[in-house]
TIDREN-398481 format. One record per atom (N, C-alpha, C, O, CB): x, y, z; residue in one letter. Coordinates in steps of 0.001 Angstrom, whole numbers, padded with zeros to 6 digits, always signed. Glycine has a CB too. Example, Ala and Ser with C-alpha at 12.3 -4.5 7.8 and 13.67 -1.06 7.14 Angstrom:
# TIDREN-398481
+013190-005690+007800A +012300-004500+007800A +013200-003300+007800A +014236-003319+008465A +011308-004473+009046A +012850-002250+007080S +013670-001060+007140S +012900+000030+007870S +013409+001138+008039S +014084-000598+005725S 
***
This chain:
# TIDREN-398481
+024005-018376-021738X +024527-018016-020744X +024721-019461-019864X +023869-020345-019773X +023697-016876-020177X +025846-019462-019344X +026227-020569-018471X +025542-021095-017284X +024881-020186-016780X +027313-020301-018057X +025423-022283-016582X +024813-022335-015632X +025396-021862-014370X +024793-021925-013299X +024451-023393-015625X +026648-021360-014524X +027737-020647-013172X +027076-019261-013315X +026606-018739-012304X +029865-020562-013481X +027014-018680-014410X +026430-017170-014457X +025107-017385-014078X +024700-016547-013273X +026486-016361-015925X +024212-018349-014445X +023033-018079-014006X +022835-018381-012397X +022027-017819-011659X +022142-018817-014865X +023732-019361-012059X +023735-019577-010463X +024108-018417-009776X +023556-018031-008746X +024700-020672-009977X +025125-017806-010387X +025858-016720-009429X +024897-015475-009426X +024805-014864-008361X +027487-016239-010026X +024166-015032-010519X +023223-014148-010601X +022321-014349-009600X +021911-013295-009114X +022668-014132-011763X +021816-015477-009066X +020619-016139-008805X +020955-015655-007069X +020125-015313-006227X +020500-018040-009388X +022351-015764-006929X +023115-015908-005390X +023173-014333-005331X +022686-013902-004286X +024935-016868-005253X +023621-013421-006143X +023501-012141-006169X +022176-011428-005772X +022069-010531-004936X +023843-011846-007337X +021221-011966-006493X +019687-011532-006107X +019303-011747-004720X +018735-010934-003991X +018624-012324-006927X +019766-013219-004364X +019299-013282-003034X +019864-012774-002053X +019169-012591-001054X +019158-014298-002690X +021337-012371-002017X +021979-011528-001558X +020959-009993-001302X +020420-009596-000269X +023181-011510-002510X +020973-009543-002327X +020372-008438-002173X +019079-008225-001496X +018866-007238-000792X +020313-008047-003211X +018137-009248-001737X +016692-009511-001007X +016941-009570+000583X +016176-009024+001377X +015955-011074-001539X +018099-010293+000969X +018392-010399+002548X +018794-009150+002775X +018513-008574+003826X +019503-011465+003084X +019475-008614+001842X +019993-007130+002706X +018493-005890+002700X +018304-005035+003566X +021728-006204+001530X +017814-006083+001759X +016790-005522+001544X +015813-005648+002906X +015494-004683+003600X +016306-006071+000289X +015394-007082+003151X +014739-007435+004205X +015274-007115+005641X +014535-006931+006609X +014570-008687+004039X +016680-007067+005674X +017588-006709+006970X +017050-005342+007201X +016494-005017+008250X +019379-006717+006746X +017288-004331+005896X +017205-002805+006234X +015693-002619+006762X +015412-001794+007632X +017543-001767+004804X +014798-003421+006183X +013557-002903+006463X +013095-003486+008091X +012455-002826+008910X +012516-003397+005181X +013477-004518+008231X +013298-005066+009625X +013964-004128+010887X +013538-003940+012026X +014003-006558+009620X +015073-003666+010270X +015563-002725+011398X +015156-001362+011471X +015070-000671+012487X +016918-002639+011386X +014926-001058+010343X +014183+000533+010038X +012754+000500+010851X +012473+001527+011469X +013784+000850+008085X +011827-000601+010899X +010650-000527+011219X +010730-000655+012664X +010009+000064+013355X +009852-001421+010534X +011580-001546+013235X +012012-001915+014850X +012187-000230+015333X +011441+000288+016163X +013852-003078+015044X +013250+000453+014681X +013619+001666+015268X +012331+002682+015154X +011990+003449+016054X +014952+002222+014535X +011606+002528+013738X +010558+003629+014001X +009476+003222+015037X +008899+004153+015600X +009821+004006+012647X +009112+001899+015376X +008184+001864+016280X +008587+001940+017620X +007835+002005+018593X +007507+000867+016102X +009885+001928+017619X +010309+002164+019057X +010571+003546+019461X +010214+004054+020525X +011512+001431+019349X +011162+004055+018607X +011411+005560+018959X +010940+006625+018117X +011446+007746+018070X +012763+005814+019048X +010130+006300+017574X +009292+007323+016287X +010039+007468+014936X +011206+007092+014828X +009109+009044+016802X +009384+007992+013957X +009905+008182+012696X +010475+009612+012461X +011059+009747+011386X +008867+007863+011734X +010421+010541+013150X +011453+011679+012886X +012744+011490+013706X +013778+011916+013192X +010826+013119+013262X +012817+010879+014972X +013912+010538+015574X +015133+009489+014979X +016326+009488+015283X +013387+010102+016664X +014340+008524+013942X +014987+007509+013398X +015716+008095+012226X +015114+008664+011315X +014082+006405+013071X +017197+007928+012262X +017900+008577+011057X +018410+007629+009986X +018555+006472+010379X +019095+009379+011532X +018744+007896+008588X +019234+006706+007962X +020771+006275+008600X +021246+005145+008490X +019281+007005+006319X +021367+007300+009215X +022752+006933+009753X +022232+005823+010915X +022784+004723+010908X +023722+008425+010438X +021439+006027+011665X +021302+005012+012533X +020809+003600+011926X +021182+002530+012407X +020419+005496+013533X +020048+003687+010965X +019347+002357+010289X +020642+001544+010004X +020976+000523+010605X +018348+002667+008724X +021423+002245+008841X +022747+001733+008442X +023530+001191+009397X +023935+000033+009302X +023487+002653+007883X +023893+002174+010671X +024757+001425+011531X +023981+000176+012215X +024620-000875+012270X +025340+002407+012617X +022606+000190+012766X +022109-001083+012899X +022075-002163+012197X +022130-003271+012730X +021240-001016+013066X +021981-001990+010914X +021964-003146+009952X +023517-003428+009464X +023902-004194+008580X +020944-002774+008619X +024213-002640+010246X +025672-003299+009872X +026065-003206+008334X +026715-004050+007719X +025676-004946+010260X +025599-002139+007883X +025985-001821+006402X +026360-000279+006200X +025927+000636+006900X +024708-002196+005393X +027289-000141+005062X +027765+001098+004674X +026337+002050+004384X +025377+001543+003804X +028802+000885+003316X +026321+003573+004889X +025498+004295+004595X +025178+004280+003015X +024064+004108+002522X +025871+005416+005141X +026366+004490+002339X +026223+004609+000896X +025223+003414+000374X +024324+003714-000412X +027723+004525+000191X +025379+002114+000799X +024728+001181+000582X +023390+001078+000759X +022634+000583-000077X +025191+000470+001053X +023010+001587+001962X +021424+002100+002319X +020889+002699+001447X +019849+002266+000949X +021198+002985+003387X +021476+003875+001029X +021073+004758+000048X +020814+004104-001398X +020010+004482-002250X +022102+005805-000015X +021697+003036-001449X +021502+002525-003039X +020052+001646-002952X +019425+001432-003989X +023015+001356-003656X +019634+001224-001826X +018526+000600-001381X +017365+001363-001479X +016458+001113-002273X +018686+000197-000159X +017373+002303-000678X +016250+003129-000426X +016744+004677-000189X +017349+004964+000844X +015458+002534+000840X +016504+005499-001031X +016887+006839-000944X +016253+007843+000249X +016857+008864+000576X +016566+007357-002259X +015268+007541+000727X +014684+008011+001967X +013867+006867+002931X +013412+005742+002724X +013705+009158+001537X +013933+007739+004040X +013109+006688+005304X +011852+006236+004536X +011581+005040+004429X +012517+007629+006991X +010941+007396+003902X +009693+007006+003521X +009642+005669+002448X +008682+004901+002388X +009064+008276+002923X +010660+005577+001766X +010805+004241+000741X +010725+003251+001502X +009821+002442+001296X +012113+004034-000105X +011696+003039+002640X +011379+001941+003181X +009974+001453+003838X +009417+000373+003637X +012226+001903+003943X +009641+002267+004477X +008067+002279+004726X +007113+001891+003636X +006237+001048+003823X +007641+003634+005094X +007270+002441+002626X +006544+002241+001214X +006878+000610+000869X +006022-000215+000548X +007254+003428-000130X +008024+000406+000984X +008382-001012+000686X +007772-002104+001600X +007522-003242+001204X +009859-001144+000755X +007541-001626+002938X +007210-002572+004231X +005787-002899+003659X +005352-003999+003319X +007229-001750+005997X +005194-001731+003635X +003838-001794+003357X +003336-002824+001895X +002668-003858+001910X +003453-000200+003194X +003839-002216+000905X +003844-002766+000033X +003661-004564+000131X +002745-005268-000292X +004891-002199-000450X +004861-004919+000827X +004875-006257+000835X +003922-006993+001952X +003672-008199+001937X +006268-006607+000984X +003444-006077+002903X +002527-006541+003793X +001238-006605+002848X +000663-007681+003011X +002415-005596+005123X +000616-005790+001919X -000228-006038+001287X -000216-007454+000529X -001140-008262+000623X -000303-005037+000640X +000993-007662-000266X +001011-008752-001147X +000970-009987-000306X +000732-011037-000903X +002211-008717-002064X +001151-010027+000903X +001322-011336+001732X +000021-011687+002349X -000263-012788+002820X +002423-011199+002898X -000808-010548+002294X -002047-010842+003038X -003158-010740+001681X -004288-011051+002056X -002338-009602+004458X -003107-010434+000428X -004126-010345-000394X -004634-011455-001053X -005577-011269-001823X -003864-009545-001190X -003985-013098-000828X -004452-013826-001353X -005836-013995-000404X -006955-014227-000862X -003514-014828-001624X -005563-013856+000779X -006874-014139+001684X -007878-013174+001495X -009067-013484+001566X -006597-014149+003204X -007429-011813+001217X -008373-010916+000673X -009060-011080-000687X -010177-010616-000914X -007775-009788+000650X -008557-011554-001305X -009106-011821-002779X -010219-012921-002419X -011325-012718-002919X -007816-012448-003991X -010072-014031-001636X -010869-015069-001444X -012217-014412-000843X -013366-014649-001219X -010155-016143-000539X -011759-013436+000290X -012744-012575+001101X -013790-011952-000076X -015010-012111-000045X -011854-011253+002031X -013213-011374-000889X -014214-010362-001964X -014642-011077-002639X -015704-010589-003027X -013706-009274-002880X -014402-012534-003319X -015088-013685-004032X -016143-013979-003477X -017220-014138-004051X -014411-014840-004148X -015869-014112-001937X -017566-014514-001001X -018368-013544-000725X -019504-013753-000298X -017504-015102+000529X -017847-012266-000948X -018998-010887-000820X -019993-011003-001830X -019850-011788-002767X -018311-009290-001078X -021018-010253-001698X -022335-010311-002628X -022068-009214-003629X -022473-009385-004779X -023856-010024-001782X -021489-008211-003345X -021562-007085-004142X -020494-006210-004082X -019753-006721-003243X -022628-006425-003890X -019937-005105-004512X -019019-004116-004577X -019047-003425-003106X -018021-003347-002430X -019356-003143-005796X -020101-003008-002735X -020135-002154-001546X -019644-003071-000686X -018711-002689+000020X -021484-001530-001110X -019978-004043-000573X -019719-005044+000855X -018500-005293+000572X -017945-005468+001657X -020604-006534+001146X -017508-005452-000541X -016216-005873-000758X -015432-004966-000363X -014440-005180+000335X -015924-006207-001970X -015931-003459-000917X -015024-002416-000336X -015177-001991+001049X -014199-001375+001473X -015124-001269-001072X -016152-002154+001882X -016638-001951+003199X -015655-002973+004134X -015118-002670+005199X -018339-002303+003269X -015589-004104+003515X -014737-005077+004005X -013416-004705+004060X -012862-004709+005160X -014831-006181+003319X -012737-004346+002956X -011398-004107+002739X -010948-002877+003719X -010084-002905+004595X -011173-003815+001190X -011707-001891+003353X -011486-000518+003938X -011339-000917+005573X -010319-000764+006245X -012884+000640+003556X -012192-001284+005878X -012295-001652+007395X -011399-002310+007833X -011264-002060+009031X -013325-002324+007788X -010476-003270+007366X -009537-004007+007896X -008279-003221+007556X -007350-003393+008345X -009586-005424+007411X -008052-002347+006482X -006949-001584+006121X -007015-000341+007439X -006122-000005+008218X -007134-000990+004377X -008072+000026+007348X -008171+001404+008556X -007761+000685+009745X -007056+001393+010465X -009909+002217+008887X -007985-000604+010243X -007387-000829+011589X -005955-000952+011459X -005285-000566+012417X -007936-002057+012279X -005388-001402+010488X -003571-001155+010260X -003332+000382+010552X -002629+000754+011490X -002915-001506+008379X -004006+001299+009628X -003702+002587+009831X -003914+003215+011255X -003181+004093+011711X -004410+003257+008905X -005055+002644+011949X -004919+003299+013326X -003711+002788+013998X -002838+003526+014455X -006161+003032+014248X -003689+001420+014046X -002489+001121+014821X -001277+001487+014570X -000442+001432+015473X -002341+000031+014929X -000893+001991+013134X +000481+002249+012906X +000383+004071+012614X +001167+004732+011932X +001115+001165+011461X -000729+004527+013306X -001018+006054+013103X +000460+006887+012362X +000466+007606+011364X -001420+006771+014843X +001359+006585+013036X +002528+007774+012682X +003138+007292+011505X +003197+008124+010599X +003776+008034+013869X +003720+005911+011214X +004421+005827+010226X +003534+005573+008732X +003893+005702+007562X +005372+004794+010620X +002105+005120+009394X +001281+005069+007892X +001093+006568+007302X +000918+006704+006092X -000415+004348+008083X +001131+007690+008165X +001067+008977+007518X +002042+009679+006710X +001879+010627+005943X +000844+009728+008346X +003254+008935+007074X +004430+009038+006185X +004498+008472+004784X +005069+008907+003784X +005438+008478+006830X +003839+007495+004954X +003797+006519+003992X +002680+007246+003056X +002913+007584+001896X +003437+004969+004604X +001563+007420+003651X +000687+008069+002813X +001101+009625+001988X +000870+009862+000803X -000482+008218+003733X +001620+010362+002764X +002385+011369+002140X +003035+011127+000837X +002731+011688-000216X +003320+011727+002979X +004002+010200+001011X +005273+010026-000128X +004478+009266-000759X +004880+009534-001891X +006866+009344+000209X +003597+008465-000932X +002657+008094-002121X +002005+009141-002977X +002089+009322-004191X +001565+007333-001620X +001299+009821-002002X +000875+010860-002865X +001756+012047-003584X +001207+012779-004407X -000004+011430-002140X +002911+012184-003302X +003962+013028-003916X +004251+012313-004944X +004373+013006-005954X +005165+013369-003129X +004448+010950-005143X +005060+010398-006167X +003754+010226-007266X +003917+010381-008477X +005863+009007-005674X +002157+009810-006519X +001080+010071-007979X +001043+011395-008553X +000840+011593-009751X -000552+009833-007673X +001280+012490-007518X +001322+013910-008102X +002226+014129-009016X +001932+014855-009966X +001539+014884-007197X +003604+013506-008910X +004581+013980-009882X +004307+012630-010936X +005327+012414-011592X +006339+014225-009172X +003668+012086-011119X +003238+011057-012044X +004615+010007-011789X +005072+009408-012763X +002969+011718-013796X +005076+009877-010769X +006128+008707-010805X +006028+007321-010786X +006899+006497-011064X +006821+008800-009917X +004732+007122-010387X +004315+005809-010160X +004040+004913-011171X +002983+004993-011796X +003334+005829-009493X +005192+003738-011498X +004973+002896-012503X +004402+001719-012061X +004244+001558-010851X +006064+002662-013183X +003979+000641-013069X +003697-000469-012507X +004381-001396-011481X +003757-002245-010845X +003528-000991-013337X +005916-001140-011344X +006413-002081-010499X +006633-000980-009346X +007384-001371-008452X +007751-002984-011083X +006112+000349-009193X +006076+000922-007950X +004406+000807-007347X +004240+000968-006138X +006673+002505-008129X +003622+000622-007928X +002425+000593-007344X +002317+000058-006046X +003028-000887-005706X +001642-000004-008085X +001297+000698-005105X +001109-000140-003855X +000259-001647-004298X -000319-001887-005358X +000148+000866-002655X +000404-002453-003193X -000265-003707-003016X -001947-003331-003323X -002759-003996-003966X +000079-004330-001373X -002138-002016-002615X -003778-001747-002870X -004450-002076-004057X -005545-002633-004131X -004111-000381-002794X -003708-001688-005020X -003996-001946-006759X -004244-003673-006884X -005048-004116-007704X -002294-001389-007931X -003698-004295-006253X -003772-005839-006655X -005434-005987-006154X -006163-006582-006947X -002431-007046-005666X -005946-005562-005096X -007066-005806-004092X -007983-005053-005073X -008961-005587-005596X -006906-005174-002370X -007620-003821-005282X -008503-003012-006086X -009199-003617-007639X -010344-003548-008085X -007611-001751-006342X -008064-004158-008131X -008264-004683-009443X -009175-005718-009426X -009935-005798-010391X -007090-005119-010039X -009272-006622-008437X -010211-007610-008272X -011354-007136-007656X -012365-007778-007943X -009726-008656-007594X -011519-006110-006818X -013057-005390-006718X -013583-005060-007824X -014767-005349-007996X -013164-004137-005986X -012805-004328-008926X -013350-003762-009808X -013732-004786-010795X -014769-004672-011447X -012601-002770-010226X -012833-005901-010941X -013102-006883-012034X -014608-007450-011539X -015625-007148-012164X -011797-008171-012151X -014633-008354-010276X -016128-008769-009846X -017033-007750-009839X -018172-008175-010031X -016231-009337-008500X -016952-006268-009652X -017775-005270-009927X -018510-005224-011277X -019733-005108-011346X -017068-004198-009760X -017662-005326-012397X -018141-005413-013651X -018685-006581-013976X -019686-006523-014690X -017282-005137-014487X -018222-007839-013581X -019087-008819-013885X -020448-009050-013649X -021231-009842-014175X -018666-009610-013524X -020645-007891-012417X -022048-008255-011415X -022818-006787-012427X -023996-006446-012321X -021787-007980-008936X -021962-006237-013196X -022873-004991-013895X -022921-003990-013054X -023856-003208-013225X -024384-005291-014250X -021815-003668-011749X -022070-002602-010957X -021049-001465-011186X -021088-000382-010603X -022101-003048-009581X -019955-001909-012276X -019202-000987-012430X -019138-000718-013958X -019215-001720-014668X -018012-001273-011774X -019024+000339-014495X -018986+000873-016084X -017671-000126-016405X -016881-000553-015563X -018650+002928-016381X -017655-000355-017700X -016545-000891-018270X -015909+000045-019491X -015008-000322-020245X -016951-002280-018738X -016485+001157-019514X -015744+002030-020948X -014800+003117-020175X -014480+004152-020760X -017136+003063-022169X -014427+002889-019036X -013247+003516-018471X -011934+002675-018493X -012044+001449-018451X -013556+003880-017081X -010694+003249-018555X -009344+002460-018236X -009475+001979-017095X -009943+002658-016181X -008072+003194-018234X -009071+000664-016924X -008867+000172-015589X -007878+001185-014634X -008402+001451-013552X -008223-001313-015751X -006957+001603-014786X -006239+002524-014186X -006729+003525-013484X -006391+003890-012358X -005593+002970-014905X -007796+004099-014408X -008480+005329-013746X -009685+004730-012719X -009992+005564-011868X -009184+006406-015028X -010293+003691-012641X -011035+003012-011861X -009887+002627-010643X -010405+002768-009535X -011770+001786-012698X -008924+002323-010595X -008070+001829-009510X -007900+003256-008637X -008270+003469-007483X -006524+001105-010125X -007238+004131-009540X -006943+005274-008819X -008224+005905-008040X -008141+006362-006899X -006337+006253-009793X -009273+005874-008714X -010512+006475-008151X -010855+005521-006760X -011322+006112-005787X -011831+006442-009392X -010669+004358-006694X -010815+003446-005464X -009864+003606-004339X -010085+003520-003131X -010698+002063-005865X -008494+003918-005128X -007518+004301-003945X -007889+005597-003291X -007833+005673-002063X -006016+004447-004447X -008274+006648-004035X -008677+008047-003544X -009809+007943-002592X -009894+008711-001633X -009100+008997-004727X -010821+006862-002869X -011634+006701-001952X -011201+006414-000437X -011445+007110+000548X -012342+005817-002427X -010652+005473-000492X -009855+005050+000606X -008894+005955+001247X -008738+005907+002467X -009185+004003+000226X -008185+006841+000454X -007462+008039+001227X -008406+008947+001880X -008121+009416+002982X -006588+008929+000271X -009596+009259+001245X -010607+010089+001862X -010742+009535+003420X -010639+010157+004477X -012060+009991+000980X -010954+008434+003219X -011312+007721+004750X -010005+008107+005802X -010076+008596+006930X -011439+005723+004590X -008821+007716+005038X -007748+008120+006235X -007421+009532+006290X -006695+009848+007233X -006345+007392+006078X -007752+010369+005575X -007629+011734+005919X -008753+012207+006849X -008511+013213+007516X -007597+012545+004684X -009854+011663+006974X -010674+011962+007739X -010198+011420+009201X -010383+012087+010219X -011894+011514+007207X -009737+010489+009203X -009002+009995+010604X -007758+010878+011050X -007547+011060+012249X -008407+008413+010423X -006919+011437+010052X -005846+012205+010654X -006288+013419+011098X -005829+014022+012068X -004771+012416+009800X -007432+013881+010185X -007783+015363+010530X -008507+015369+011940X -008516+016385+012635X -008807+016058+009341X -009051+014308+012287X -009850+014339+013772X -009644+013322+014303X -010763+012894+014585X -011306+014482+013859X -008757+012480+014707X -008769+011217+015263X -009649+010802+016382X -010181+009704+016540X -007611+011001+015617X -009713+011808+017100X -010723+011710+018643X -011997+011394+018195X -012633+010515+018776X -010917+013234+019649X -012493+012032+017172X -013984+012105+016717X -014173+011004+015448X -015302+010961+014959X -014383+013794+016180X -013257+010213+014948X -013289+009698+013700X -014384+008584+013856X -014264+008000+014933X -011859+009208+013214X -015326+008169+013148X -016259+007211+013118X -016031+006465+011855X -016606+006706+010794X -017605+007760+013251X -015200+005598+012044X -014674+004364+010673X -015846+004055+010072X -015962+004251+008862X -013926+002710+011156X -016795+003576+010754X -017849+002981+009882X -018801+004123+008984X -019384+003907+007921X -018825+002095+010904X -018769+005075+009572X -019670+006218+009073X -018892+006777+007769X -019567+006961+006756X -019896+007477+010307X -017579+007041+007745X -016525+007404+007154X -016645+006593+005585X -016848+006982+004435X -015249+007044+008139X -016349+004971+006376X -016163+004182+005163X -017268+003975+004205X -017155+003617+003033X -015755+002962+005522X -018354+004247+004856X -019667+003778+004059X -019935+005347+003325X -020295+005288+002150X -021198+003101+005277X -019820+006419+003790X -019650+007731+002653X -018669+007586+001570X -019075+007920+000457X -019159+009097+003357X -017610+007211+001652X -016505+007258+000572X -016889+005952-000348X -016763+006003-001571X -014823+007158+001287X -017403+004682+000382X -017701+003713-000562X -018762+004069-001317X -018643+003706-002487X -017919+002517-000028X -019887+004724-001032X -021030+005081-001738X -020647+006266-002670X -021444+006461-003587X -022181+005422-000766X -019582+007084-002602X -019489+007929-003414X -018750+007193-004910X -018996+007346-006106X -018751+009078-002663X -017900+006478-004272X -017027+005688-005378X -018121+005090-006274X -018195+005611-007387X -015966+004402-004713X -018978+004106-006011X -020044+003689-006395X -021161+004233-007429X -021551+003819-008520X -020419+003550-005444X -021542+005446-006541X -022038+006291-007448X -021553+007033-008828X -022244+007365-009791X -022295+007025-006763X -020106+007191-008611X -019112+007485-009793X -019154+006620-010742X -019259+006961-011920X -017766+007541-009457X -019079+005425-010364X -018651+004342-011581X -019718+003333-011954X -019557+002245-012507X -017351+003423-011146X -021017+003997-011479X -021883+002992-011599X -022281+003015-013464X -022129+004077-014068X -023254+003323-010414X -022613+002174-013964X -022876+002047-015482X -024245+002979-015932X -025399+002876-015515X -023142+000328-015856X -023790+003735-016737X -025270+004861-017280X -026547+004249-017615X -026498+003297-018394X -025006+005718-018774X -027438+004537-017266X -028683+004012-017708X -029060+003832-019375X -030151+003373-019715X -029649+004923-017072X 
***
């Protein structure tokens, strides 16, 4: 491959990334301003100044835009979260720290996070989630599991993906309690209950 081809390929990828970022920025602005259901793909394409077909090439549905936005947000914040986890003494404290921080984001973006959660659950149930499609949550989940196994708190005989899924479902259970009854939701209580259930399920056998 010539330098020209390599350089050209890089330019194409940079252009795609710029378009992807523009779509996400426009979509999230519209959704936050007027609501998810009111915002249409046609409106997003118009505001982003791209053809509707181009938009669908990048994101097949609005939920996919939110999914990508949240994944990137996770990845941007994960280095700090990784360091925080290393400084915590045990798995329980790590999970409570991360779940508490994430729930603040859920409560701040209640409407669009609900759409994201449903979209992710649909993909998980249909077994369409590959490595490249996993949420950024899996990065921090993997670190929590790794540290827990080193401390002897988490069993080592189960595949990593099972432990990651269990940890994510523990968080999803917290989120579900919030959506079921937001007025009576007690974040600390819900988080501690679900964290303790996870720890009980994955503790090493005596």
